[in-house]
N, C-alpha and C positions, 0 to 999 in steps of 0.2 A: 742627748742620742746615745745608741750603744756601742757604736764605733767611739765617740769621744769618752764616754764611759770606762772601757777595756783600754783606750789609749793612755787615758790618767791613770789608770793602776799598773800599767806597764811600765817596769824599772827602768831607769834612764838607760842612754844606749852603752856607756861605760860598765855599768853593772850588768847589761846583758852580755856583751862581750865576754865578762869575766866569767858568769853563768855557762857561756858555751864552752869555753876553755876546761872548765871545772868538770864540766858532764863529759864531754869528748875525754878528759883525763881519766874518771871514773869509767866510762863506759871502755876502757881499753886498757885498765888496771887490771892485772891476775885476780882471778877469783871474784872480785867485785862486780866485774862487768857483767858476769853471769847472772847477777841479781837485779841488775839496773834496767828499767824499762828504757831504754837510751835512745831509741829510734823514737819515742812519742816525745819525748823531753826534747832532743835537739829538733824535731820538727816545730814544735811550739815555740822554742827559742827564736828560731830562725825567723818564724814567721813575725813574731814581736818584733824581733831588731829589723828586719824590713818595713814594716809598717812605721818604725819608729825613726825610719832614716838612714839608718847603719848603712854602709857601702857594703857592697858584696866582697871586695875583696879582704876589709877588715872583718867580716864574718867569717868568712873561708878560713883566713889568717889563725882566727883564734880558735876555730875547730884544728886545722893543722898541727897548731902550736900544741894542745890538748892532746891529739891522737899521738904526738909524738912523745910527749912528756909519760903519756901514759906507758905506753910499750917500753920507753926507756926504762923506767922505774920497774917495771915488770922484769925485764933482763936484768936489771942489777941485782933484783932479789933473788932471780933465780941463781946468778953467778956468785953470789956472796952469801946467802942464807938459804939455800935450796934445803940441807938437810935439817936444820932447825924447823922449816916451815913444812916440811913432808913431817913432822912429828907433831903436829898440832892436830888434837882431836877433830877438829872440823874437817880438815883437810884429808885426814884417815878415813875416816866416814864417807866421802867422797874421792875415793882413790880412783875410780874409772874416769874421770875428769884429766889426772893427769897420765892416765894410761892411755886415751884416746888423743891426747895432745902430744906423747911422745911416738905413739904410731904413725899420726900424720908428720912430724918433724923428721923422723927418719926414712921416711919414705920420699918426701920431695926436699930435705935441707933446707938450705937458706931462703929457697923460694917460698917454703912455708910461710914465712915474713910476710909475704905480699899477698898470698893466697888464702892464708889463714887470718887476715885482717878483715875477710868478707864472708867467712863461714863463722855462723851465729854461735854454735856450742862451745866451739873451740877458739874463738877469736881472742878472749882475754888470757888464755892458758899459753898458747904458742911461744911470745916472747919470753915467758918465765922459764918453759922447757929449754930454748935455745939458749938461754944463760946458763940452766943447769946442766946443758950437755956439752958445753966449752965452745960455742960458736964465738968467733973473734969478733972483740967490740966494734972493729973497722967495718967486718963483713956486715953484722946487725944494723950498724948505723946507716949505710947505704939503702939496706932492704928497708929499714922503718921510714926512712925520709922517704921514699919512692911509693911505698905503698900509703902512707899517708896523704900524699898527692890526688891520690884517686880516693882516698877514703871520705876526705871532707866534702868534695863536691857532692857526693853521691847521698850524705847523710843529711847535708845542709839546704842544698838547692832546692829540693822538691818545697821546703816551707819557706824558703827565702822569695822564691817566684812566685809562691801562692799569696805573699804579702804583698808582693809588688802590682797584685792586682788593685789594691787598695787605690792606687796612684792613678789607674787608668778606668776604672768602672764608674759609672754615674753613680750618683751618691745614694739613689732610690737602692741600690743593690750591694751596696757596702755592709748593711747588716746581715745580709743575707750569706756573702763571703764570710763575715766573722762566725755564724751561726754553723756553717758548713766546717770551717777550721775547728770550732769545739768540738765538733762530732766527729772528724777524722781524728783529732788528738784522743777524744775519749775510745774510739774503737782500737786505735794504735796500742792504748796503754791496755785495754782489756786483753788484746790479741795477745800482747808480751807477757802479761801477768797469768795468763792461762799456759803459755808456753813453758813458764815456770814452774808451773803445779803439775809438771809429768813426774811420775813417782821416782824417777831417778834424779830428779833436780834436787840441789839443795834446800830451795825455797819451800819445796813441797814436805821435805823431812824436818826443816826447821818448824813449818805450821802443824805438822803431825804434834810434833814434841809439845807444843803449846796451847793446842787448841782440845777442848773434851775429845775424848774418846770416839764419841759417837758423832762428831762434826767432821765431815771432809772437807778439805781445803776448797776445792773450786767452789761447791755449792754455798759454801759459807759467804764467799768474796762476793759472790755473785746475788746471793740474797740481800747482804749489806749494800751491794751498789744499787741494785735495783730498788730497794726498800727507800734509800736515802734520796734515789732520784725521783721517785713517787712522790714521797712526803714535802720535798723542794718544792715539786713542782705544783701540787696541791695547796701549798701555801703561798705560793708567788702567783698563780692565775687569777684568784678573784681581787687581787690587789691593783692599784693603778699603776705601780710598776709593771705588773705582769701585762696588765692592758695595754700599755704602752710598749713592751716589748712585741706582744701578739701583731700591733697596729705597724711596727716597724716591719716585721719579717712576713707578714702576708702578701703585701701587695707585689714584691718581687716573683713570690712563689706564683701568684694567681697569673703572673704576666706569660709564665712558663705554658700554664694552662690554656690560656688564650691563644698562643703559638701552636700549642700541639694538643686539641680538644679531644679527638677520638683516642689517641696513644695513652692520655692521662685518664679517662676512663675506662679503656681496656685494662691499664695496670691497678687501677682499683678495685675492679669486680672479683678478683680472687681474695679480697678481705671481706666480701659479704658473711654477715654470720651465718646467714642460712646455708652456704657452701661449707662455712667451716665445720657446723654442725654434724653436716651430710658425709665429709670426708672423715671426720673424727670417728664417726660410727661404722663406716667401711674399714677404717683401721681396726676397729674394736673386734668387729667380724672377722676379717682376715686373721688376725691373731690369733682369735680363739679358735676358728674352725681350720685353718690351712698351716698354722704354726704350734698348735696347741697350747697356747699359753694366754694369761688374761689379762696381761701388765697392758695391752694394748687399749683395754677399756678406759686405762688411766687419761687419754688422750681425750676420748668424749666426756669424762669427767672434769676434766680441767677446762675443755673449751665452754663446756656448760657452766662452770663456775665463774668464770672470767668474763661471760656475758650476762650472767646475773647480777655480779658485783658491779658492772659496769652501767647497768641499768639502774641500781641503786645509786651510784655515786652522780650520776647524770641529775637524779631527782634531788639528791643532797646538796649539790653545788648550785644547781638550776641557773648555769651559766647560759646565756644566749650564744646562737651560732653568729657567724659573721653577715653584716647586712648584705640582703640580697641571694643569701644562701636559698637554695631550692627545698632543703629539708626543714622541719618544723621541729624536732624535738630536740631537747638540751643539748648542749655541745661539749661538756666536759665531763669525761674524757672519752678521746674517739672510740666508738665501739670497732669500726674497721681495724685501727692500729691494735687494740687489744684482740681482737678475733685473728689476726694474721700472725701474729708475734707467738700466741697461745698455740695455735695449729702447728705453724713451722717449727716452732720451739719443742714443743711436744713431741712433734713427730720424728725430730731429729735426734732428740735424747732418749726414745723409746728404741729406734734402729740402731745407735750407736753405743748403747749403755754398757753392752756387756763386749765392746771391741777395745782395739788398742789407743792409748791416747792421741796419736797422732792422725789417728782416722777420725775419733772425735773433734779433735781440733781443726782439722780439715773441713769437716760438714759444717760445724759451727761459723768457719768462715764464707763458704758458700752460702749460708741460710741469712747472713747478717744481710746483703744486699737485697734479697727478695723483700725481707719485711720492711726496710726501710724505703723501698721503691714504692710499696704499696700504702706505708703509714703516708709518706711525703704526698702521695696522690691526692689526699684529702684536702689539705690547704690550698693544694696546687688546682684543685677545681673550686675552690672558694666555699666548701660546705663545713670549714674546720678551723679553727686557729691552730697555730703552730705549738702552743703549749698543750693541745688537747692531745697531738699524736705523742708528744713525750711521755704524759701520762700513761697513755694506753700501751704505750709499748713496755713502759716501766712495770704495769700492771699484768701484761702477759708474762713477762720475764719472771715475776714473782711467782706466779703459778708454775712455769716450767722449771724454776729451780728447787720448788717445794716437789715435783713431781720426780725430780733428779733424787732428791734425798730419798725420797721412798723407795725408787728403784734401787739404791745402795743398800738397803734392806732385803729387799725382796727381788732380786736379780732375776731375768728370764735364763733358762737354761741353755736354750737355742737361739740362735741368732737369725733375726730378721734381715731379709736380704735387702742390700743396699739400693738394689732397683727400684722397691717399695716407694722410696721418697720421689724418683723420677716418674712413678706411675701417679702418684698424689700431684705433683706439679704437672704432667700432662693433662689430667681430668681439671685441673684449675684453668689450665689455659685454654682447653675446649669449652668450658663453662663460659669463660669470658667472651670468647668468640660469637657463641650462640645468643648469649644475652646484651651482645652489645649495643645491638640497634634498638631494643628495647631500653635499656638503658641511658641510651642518647636521648629519646623520647622523654623519660623522667628527669635528667638532669637539664637538659637545652631545650626541651619541648619539642 
C-alpha cells in the first residue's frame, strides 16, 4: 500500500522533531532564511510527524524552539559581528536586503521583531538588524518568544492537521490524501523557488553566475522539473508498481465524480483539444492584428506540438484506459491534461513575459488551480489513470517552458492586456456551458 510505503520511508519521530527544529532555525536565520523553501519543508515535515503519531504539542514545541534559536543567533550575529558580516562580498552584493530591514526596524522599533516574523522578504533580516542597531537583549528576547508563539502554529498546523486526516479517513481515501499532500508540497516548493528567482534575489544572482549566459534561471529550473517529472512518470506507468499506484488512487477520485457528475463534466470540457486549438488560434490572430506582434502564434504552435506529441506517445505506450471508460483510445498520457496545461501555460507566459516578476508570479499562481482542476477531472470521470494526467501536465509544462525560453530571446515590444486572459477563460466557460448536455450524452449516455 502507498501509505504503508511512505510511512516506512518516513523518519522516526525523534528525527522528525529534530528536522522540524533545524528547518525552523534555518528559516529564521539571518540571510539563510531568504534562500530556504521553509514553508514547503515545514508543511511536509509536520504532515509526516502527524501521520507518525507525534503529538501536536511536541511538534509545535520543536518549531517554537527552532524559531527562537534562529532569531536569537541572528540577533547575536548582528550584535557581535555586524561590521565583519557587512564586509562579506555576498552581503555587499545584496545590500538592499539590509536597507529594507533597517528601514522596517527604524519605522516600527522593537515591534518589528513581531511583525517582521511574518513578512517574507525581510523575516530573517530583522533580528540581525535589531542586534546591529543596539536593541537590548532583554527586549529582543521578549519579542522573540512572543512572536515565535504565533509563528509555530501558523507554519506547522496546516501540515499537521492534514496528517491527522490519516487517522479519520476511510482506508480507501488515504492514498488520495497522500497524493494531495505530495501535490501541495510540490506546488509550495515551486512557488517558493520561483519567488526566490526574482532578479533582485540572491538566489537569482547566484544562478546567473553559475549557469551558462543564455540560460535563464526560472525556465531552466522549470524545464528540469517538468522533464524529470515526465521521465519518472513514463518509466513508472507501464510497471506493476505504477499500475498498483493507479489502482489505489483512481477509486476515491471516481467517487467524487459519482457525487458530482455534471460539475466534473463541466470542469473537464475546457480541456477539450479542439477548444485548445481554437483559443490558441484566436490568440495568434489577436496578437497579430490587434497588438501588431507575432509572438502569439507561438501558443498555436505549442498547443499543436503538444497534441501531436501526445498522440504519438499514446501509440508508443499503448496503455489501456480504466475498465469501463467510455473512451476507446489509449490512455497514457492524458490529452486533456496536456492540452489545458499548454493552453493556459502558454497564454499566461505570452501575456506576462514582458511584465514585472511579481505580476508573472501572481498569474502563475492563479493558473495552477485551473490546470489542476481540469486535469483531475479526467480520473474523476474515470476515463484516465492518475499517472496519465501527471504525464500530460508535465508534457504541457515542457512546451510552455521552451516557449518562455524563446520569448527571452524574442520578446514582444508591447504588452498584451491582462484582460485577454479573462476573455479566454470566459470563452472556455461559455463553451463548457453550451456543450455540457452533448458531453453528458457522450460520457453518461
